[in-house]
ZAVO-832761 format. One record per residue (C-alpha): residue number from 1; x, y, z. Coordinates in steps of 0.2 Angstrom, whole numbers, padded with zeros to 4 digits. Layout:
<drenvos>
+-----+-------+-------+-------+
: seq :    c1 :    c2 :    c3 :
+-----+-------+-------+-------+
: NUM :     X :     Y :     Z :
...
+-----+-------+-------+-------+
</drenvos>
This chain:
<drenvos>
+-----+-------+-------+-------+
: seq :    c1 :    c2 :    c3 :
+-----+-------+-------+-------+
:   1 :  0000 :  0000 :  0000 :
:   2 :  0007 :  0017 : -0005 :
:   3 :  0009 :  0031 :  0008 :
:   4 : -0005 :  0041 :  0001 :
:   5 : -0017 :  0026 :  0002 :
:   6 : -0012 :  0023 :  0020 :
:   7 : -0015 :  0041 :  0024 :
:   8 : -0032 :  0041 :  0016 :
:   9 : -0037 :  0024 :  0024 :
:  10 : -0032 :  0031 :  0041 :
:  11 : -0042 :  0047 :  0038 :
:  12 : -0057 :  0037 :  0033 :
:  13 : -0056 :  0025 :  0047 :
:  14 : -0055 :  0039 :  0060 :
:  15 : -0070 :  0047 :  0052 :
:  16 : -0079 :  0031 :  0053 :
:  17 : -0075 :  0028 :  0071 :
:  18 : -0079 :  0046 :  0076 :
:  19 : -0096 :  0045 :  0068 :
:  20 : -0101 :  0029 :  0076 :
:  21 : -0095 :  0035 :  0093 :
:  22 : -0104 :  0051 :  0092 :
:  23 : -0121 :  0043 :  0089 :
:  24 : -0119 :  0029 :  0101 :
:  25 : -0112 :  0013 :  0095 :
:  26 : -0123 :  0002 :  0106 :
:  27 : -0139 :  0011 :  0099 :
:  28 : -0133 :  0009 :  0081 :
:  29 : -0129 : -0010 :  0083 :
:  30 : -0146 : -0013 :  0092 :
:  31 : -0155 : -0005 :  0077 :
:  32 : -0144 : -0015 :  0065 :
:  33 : -0147 : -0031 :  0074 :
:  34 : -0166 : -0030 :  0070 :
:  35 : -0161 : -0034 :  0052 :
:  36 : -0154 : -0051 :  0058 :
:  37 : -0153 : -0064 :  0044 :
:  38 : -0162 : -0052 :  0032 :
:  39 : -0145 : -0045 :  0028 :
:  40 : -0142 : -0061 :  0018 :
:  41 : -0158 : -0057 :  0008 :
:  42 : -0150 : -0040 :  0005 :
:  43 : -0135 : -0048 : -0002 :
:  44 : -0145 : -0059 : -0014 :
:  45 : -0155 : -0044 : -0020 :
:  46 : -0139 : -0035 : -0024 :
:  47 : -0136 : -0048 : -0037 :
:  48 : -0148 : -0040 : -0048 :
:  49 : -0139 : -0023 : -0050 :
:  50 : -0123 : -0033 : -0051 :
:  51 : -0130 : -0043 : -0066 :
:  52 : -0136 : -0026 : -0074 :
:  53 : -0118 : -0019 : -0072 :
:  54 : -0111 : -0035 : -0080 :
:  55 : -0123 : -0033 : -0095 :
:  56 : -0116 : -0015 : -0097 :
:  57 : -0099 : -0023 : -0099 :
:  58 : -0105 : -0037 : -0110 :
:  59 : -0113 : -0026 : -0122 :
:  60 : -0096 : -0019 : -0126 :
:  61 : -0089 : -0035 : -0131 :
:  62 : -0091 : -0033 : -0150 :
:  63 : -0106 : -0045 : -0150 :
:  64 : -0094 : -0059 : -0146 :
:  65 : -0080 : -0055 : -0159 :
:  66 : -0069 : -0050 : -0144 :
:  67 : -0073 : -0066 : -0135 :
:  68 : -0081 : -0066 : -0118 :
:  69 : -0098 : -0071 : -0112 :
:  70 : -0110 : -0063 : -0099 :
:  71 : -0103 : -0076 : -0087 :
:  72 : -0086 : -0069 : -0089 :
:  73 : -0092 : -0051 : -0087 :
:  74 : -0102 : -0056 : -0072 :
:  75 : -0087 : -0064 : -0064 :
:  76 : -0076 : -0049 : -0068 :
:  77 : -0089 : -0037 : -0061 :
:  78 : -0091 : -0047 : -0045 :
:  79 : -0072 : -0047 : -0042 :
:  80 : -0070 : -0029 : -0047 :
:  81 : -0083 : -0023 : -0035 :
:  82 : -0076 : -0034 : -0021 :
:  83 : -0059 : -0026 : -0023 :
:  84 : -0067 : -0009 : -0024 :
:  85 : -0076 : -0012 : -0008 :
:  86 : -0064 : -0021 :  0003 :
:  87 : -0046 : -0018 : -0004 :
:  88 : -0036 : -0003 :  0000 :
:  89 : -0033 :  0002 : -0018 :
:  90 : -0049 :  0013 : -0018 :
:  91 : -0059 :  0013 : -0034 :
:  92 : -0043 :  0011 : -0045 :
:  93 : -0039 : -0007 : -0041 :
:  94 : -0056 : -0014 : -0046 :
:  95 : -0055 : -0010 : -0065 :
:  96 : -0038 : -0016 : -0066 :
:  97 : -0042 : -0033 : -0059 :
:  98 : -0058 : -0034 : -0070 :
:  99 : -0047 : -0032 : -0085 :
: 100 : -0035 : -0045 : -0079 :
: 101 : -0049 : -0057 : -0075 :
: 102 : -0056 : -0055 : -0093 :
: 103 : -0038 : -0058 : -0099 :
: 104 : -0037 : -0074 : -0089 :
: 105 : -0053 : -0079 : -0097 :
: 106 : -0046 : -0078 : -0114 :
: 107 : -0050 : -0061 : -0120 :
: 108 : -0036 : -0051 : -0128 :
: 109 : -0029 : -0038 : -0115 :
: 110 : -0032 : -0023 : -0127 :
: 111 : -0050 : -0027 : -0129 :
: 112 : -0053 : -0032 : -0111 :
: 113 : -0045 : -0015 : -0105 :
: 114 : -0055 : -0005 : -0118 :
: 115 : -0072 : -0014 : -0112 :
: 116 : -0068 : -0011 : -0094 :
: 117 : -0062 :  0007 : -0096 :
: 118 : -0077 :  0012 : -0107 :
: 119 : -0090 :  0003 : -0096 :
: 120 : -0083 :  0011 : -0080 :
: 121 : -0084 :  0028 : -0088 :
: 122 : -0102 :  0025 : -0093 :
: 123 : -0106 :  0018 : -0076 :
: 124 : -0100 :  0034 : -0068 :
: 125 : -0110 :  0045 : -0081 :
: 126 : -0125 :  0035 : -0076 :
: 127 : -0121 :  0038 : -0057 :
: 128 : -0121 :  0057 : -0061 :
: 129 : -0137 :  0056 : -0070 :
: 130 : -0145 :  0046 : -0055 :
: 131 : -0138 :  0059 : -0043 :
: 132 : -0145 :  0074 : -0053 :
: 133 : -0162 :  0066 : -0052 :
: 134 : -0160 :  0064 : -0034 :
: 135 : -0155 :  0083 : -0032 :
: 136 : -0171 :  0087 : -0042 :
: 137 : -0181 :  0076 : -0031 :
: 138 : -0174 :  0084 : -0015 :
: 139 : -0182 :  0100 : -0020 :
: 140 : -0199 :  0092 : -0018 :
: 141 : -0195 :  0083 : -0002 :
: 142 : -0185 :  0095 :  0009 :
: 143 : -0190 :  0110 :  0020 :
: 144 : -0182 :  0126 :  0013 :
: 145 : -0168 :  0127 :  0026 :
: 146 : -0164 :  0108 :  0024 :
: 147 : -0166 :  0109 :  0005 :
: 148 : -0153 :  0123 :  0004 :
: 149 : -0140 :  0114 :  0014 :
: 150 : -0143 :  0097 :  0007 :
: 151 : -0144 :  0103 : -0011 :
: 152 : -0128 :  0112 : -0010 :
: 153 : -0119 :  0097 : -0002 :
: 154 : -0127 :  0086 : -0015 :
: 155 : -0122 :  0097 : -0030 :
: 156 : -0105 :  0099 : -0024 :
: 157 : -0103 :  0080 : -0023 :
: 158 : -0111 :  0078 : -0040 :
: 159 : -0100 :  0091 : -0047 :
: 160 : -0084 :  0083 : -0040 :
: 161 : -0089 :  0067 : -0047 :
: 162 : -0093 :  0075 : -0064 :
: 163 : -0076 :  0084 : -0065 :
: 164 : -0068 :  0067 : -0061 :
: 165 : -0077 :  0057 : -0075 :
: 166 : -0076 :  0071 : -0088 :
: 167 : -0058 :  0073 : -0085 :
: 168 : -0056 :  0054 : -0086 :
: 169 : -0066 :  0053 : -0102 :
: 170 : -0056 :  0067 : -0111 :
: 171 : -0040 :  0059 : -0106 :
: 172 : -0046 :  0042 : -0114 :
: 173 : -0050 :  0051 : -0130 :
: 174 : -0032 :  0058 : -0130 :
: 175 : -0023 :  0042 : -0127 :
: 176 : -0023 :  0040 : -0108 :
: 177 : -0013 :  0024 : -0107 :
: 178 :  0000 :  0030 : -0120 :
: 179 :  0003 :  0046 : -0110 :
: 180 :  0004 :  0037 : -0094 :
: 181 :  0017 :  0026 : -0100 :
: 182 :  0027 :  0040 : -0108 :
: 183 :  0027 :  0049 : -0091 :
: 184 :  0033 :  0033 : -0083 :
: 185 :  0047 :  0031 : -0096 :
: 186 :  0053 :  0049 : -0091 :
: 187 :  0053 :  0045 : -0073 :
: 188 :  0062 :  0028 : -0075 :
: 189 :  0074 :  0030 : -0090 :
: 190 :  0085 :  0015 : -0086 :
: 191 :  0070 :  0003 : -0090 :
: 192 :  0066 : -0002 : -0108 :
: 193 :  0048 :  0004 : -0110 :
: 194 :  0046 :  0001 : -0129 :
: 195 :  0036 : -0015 : -0126 :
: 196 :  0025 : -0007 : -0113 :
: 197 :  0022 :  0009 : -0124 :
: 198 :  0017 : -0002 : -0139 :
: 199 :  0004 : -0011 : -0128 :
: 200 : -0002 :  0005 : -0120 :
: 201 : -0005 :  0013 : -0138 :
: 202 : -0014 : -0003 : -0143 :
: 203 : -0026 : -0001 : -0128 :
: 204 : -0029 :  0017 : -0133 :
: 205 : -0033 :  0012 : -0151 :
: 206 : -0045 : -0001 : -0144 :
: 207 : -0053 :  0012 : -0132 :
: 208 : -0056 :  0023 : -0147 :
: 209 : -0063 :  0009 : -0158 :
: 210 : -0075 :  0005 : -0143 :
: 211 : -0081 :  0023 : -0142 :
: 212 : -0085 :  0023 : -0161 :
: 213 : -0098 :  0010 : -0158 :
: 214 : -0110 :  0023 : -0152 :
: 215 : -0125 :  0011 : -0150 :
: 216 : -0116 : -0001 : -0139 :
: 217 : -0109 :  0013 : -0128 :
: 218 : -0126 :  0021 : -0126 :
: 219 : -0133 :  0003 : -0121 :
: 220 : -0119 :  0002 : -0108 :
: 221 : -0124 :  0019 : -0101 :
: 222 : -0143 :  0015 : -0100 :
: 223 : -0140 : -0002 : -0092 :
: 224 : -0128 :  0006 : -0079 :
: 225 : -0142 :  0019 : -0076 :
: 226 : -0155 :  0006 : -0074 :
: 227 : -0143 : -0003 : -0062 :
: 228 : -0141 :  0012 : -0051 :
: 229 : -0160 :  0014 : -0051 :
: 230 : -0163 : -0004 : -0046 :
: 231 : -0151 : -0002 : -0032 :
: 232 : -0164 :  0009 : -0024 :
: 233 : -0173 : -0008 : -0019 :
: 234 : -0158 : -0012 : -0008 :
: 235 : -0161 :  0004 :  0003 :
: 236 : -0179 :  0001 :  0003 :
: 237 : -0177 : -0017 :  0009 :
: 238 : -0164 : -0013 :  0022 :
: 239 : -0175 :  0001 :  0030 :
: 240 : -0190 : -0011 :  0031 :
: 241 : -0179 : -0024 :  0039 :
: 242 : -0173 : -0011 :  0052 :
: 243 : -0191 : -0008 :  0056 :
: 244 : -0192 :  0009 :  0047 :
: 245 : -0207 :  0011 :  0035 :
: 246 : -0201 :  0022 :  0021 :
: 247 : -0207 :  0026 :  0003 :
: 248 : -0199 :  0022 : -0013 :
: 249 : -0196 :  0041 : -0016 :
: 250 : -0186 :  0042 :  0000 :
: 251 : -0176 :  0026 : -0004 :
: 252 : -0172 :  0033 : -0021 :
: 253 : -0167 :  0050 : -0013 :
: 254 : -0155 :  0041 : -0001 :
: 255 : -0148 :  0030 : -0014 :
: 256 : -0145 :  0043 : -0027 :
: 257 : -0137 :  0056 : -0016 :
: 258 : -0128 :  0044 : -0005 :
: 259 : -0120 :  0036 : -0020 :
: 260 : -0115 :  0053 : -0027 :
: 261 : -0107 :  0057 : -0010 :
: 262 : -0098 :  0040 : -0009 :
: 263 : -0092 :  0042 : -0028 :
: 264 : -0085 :  0059 : -0025 :
: 265 : -0074 :  0051 : -0011 :
: 266 : -0067 :  0038 : -0023 :
: 267 : -0049 :  0040 : -0017 :
: 268 : -0054 :  0034 :  0001 :
: 269 : -0054 :  0015 :  0001 :
: 270 : -0073 :  0010 :  0002 :
: 271 : -0077 :  0028 :  0005 :
: 272 : -0075 :  0023 :  0023 :
: 273 : -0083 :  0036 :  0035 :
: 274 : -0089 :  0047 :  0020 :
: 275 : -0103 :  0035 :  0016 :
: 276 : -0108 :  0036 :  0034 :
: 277 : -0107 :  0055 :  0035 :
: 278 : -0118 :  0056 :  0019 :
: 279 : -0132 :  0046 :  0026 :
: 280 : -0131 :  0056 :  0042 :
: 281 : -0133 :  0072 :  0031 :
: 282 : -0148 :  0065 :  0022 :
: 283 : -0156 :  0057 :  0037 :
: 284 : -0168 :  0072 :  0041 :
: 285 : -0175 :  0072 :  0023 :
: 286 : -0180 :  0054 :  0023 :
: 287 : -0186 :  0055 :  0041 :
: 288 : -0173 :  0044 :  0048 :
: 289 : -0165 :  0045 :  0066 :
: 290 : -0146 :  0046 :  0066 :
: 291 : -0145 :  0028 :  0073 :
: 292 : -0155 :  0021 :  0058 :
: 293 : -0145 :  0031 :  0045 :
: 294 : -0129 :  0024 :  0052 :
: 295 : -0137 :  0006 :  0054 :
: 296 : -0142 :  0008 :  0035 :
: 297 : -0124 :  0011 :  0031 :
: 298 : -0117 : -0003 :  0041 :
: 299 : -0130 : -0015 :  0033 :
: 300 : -0123 : -0010 :  0016 :
: 301 : -0106 : -0013 :  0022 :
: 302 : -0112 : -0030 :  0029 :
: 303 : -0118 : -0034 :  0011 :
: 304 : -0101 : -0029 :  0004 :
: 305 : -0093 : -0041 :  0016 :
: 306 : -0105 : -0055 :  0012 :
: 307 : -0102 : -0054 : -0007 :
: 308 : -0085 : -0047 : -0007 :
: 309 : -0076 : -0060 :  0004 :
: 310 : -0081 : -0074 : -0008 :
: 311 : -0077 : -0063 : -0023 :
: 312 : -0059 : -0060 : -0016 :
: 313 : -0057 : -0078 : -0013 :
: 314 : -0062 : -0082 : -0031 :
: 315 : -0051 : -0068 : -0037 :
: 316 : -0036 : -0076 : -0027 :
: 317 : -0038 : -0094 : -0034 :
: 318 : -0042 : -0088 : -0052 :
: 319 : -0026 : -0077 : -0052 :
: 320 : -0016 : -0092 : -0045 :
: 321 : -0024 : -0103 : -0059 :
: 322 : -0019 : -0090 : -0072 :
: 323 : -0001 : -0089 : -0066 :
: 324 :  0000 : -0108 : -0066 :
: 325 : -0007 : -0108 : -0084 :
: 326 :  0005 : -0094 : -0090 :
: 327 :  0020 : -0104 : -0083 :
: 328 :  0014 : -0119 : -0092 :
: 329 :  0015 : -0111 : -0109 :
: 330 :  0032 : -0114 : -0117 :
: 331 :  0042 : -0099 : -0122 :
: 332 :  0046 : -0096 : -0140 :
+-----+-------+-------+-------+
</drenvos>
């Protein structure tokens, strides 16, 4: 783990502990315990948006010409989400591992990297659209004072997220991977970067080719957006399990703005502490007590563990199998 990642993780952990302590951990855990084994049902429900995200990746596979099936996309998405949630690399490690997994499943690295890069971008654009809808919904739900504070915070989070993804998109269109490799070559001149530069430029060409397939890119965006909307059901289900009767409107507001706040803190592993602070901020609008808001966040983290730990175990064994297979291939 790099020093920056360690610092960010430490900051997130301190914020996480501070928020739980400030609201009374026993009360929060007592609220969370009312969900009981229902958290397993929440984990099962999450498979639906996970499938939609996998379809958003699969639609970019050139209709099968690149290789790869929906099963491959689903396994890649599962491992990537597990890494994003539970590993200290933040939101950067997941896409890298997804591309590696598709490569191990037989897809060319250029095509795998292009599909994951473009689908990740479209997923974030879908997240922004979902957040904007939540901000619009906020105007109809909140009191004037709360509306001003929450709308400002939500717009800032959405704006930060928007700047990130637009910058990422523009860099892709201008040869992101080639530029990064050239920067690395300047930093470490003793190493031969010619092979890496050739590979990076090939990935850039594959990304450009993928963006030229406008219909597939649009389908990826729409599937991602539907996935974000379907994720509202997770919040609705958790709150019912916690004994809080809520509406779909409130659940959608919590999910859309909560995900925007979490997305803006992409550099902090798992958005630790930031997610909890976001739900505390949104709690009054949805009629939640602070304890229920934090129990909601912890229930989501429990779901991440229930699906993420098996995902990381699968990733470990698939990476090991891929390494064994690579060693078994005779060198020319």
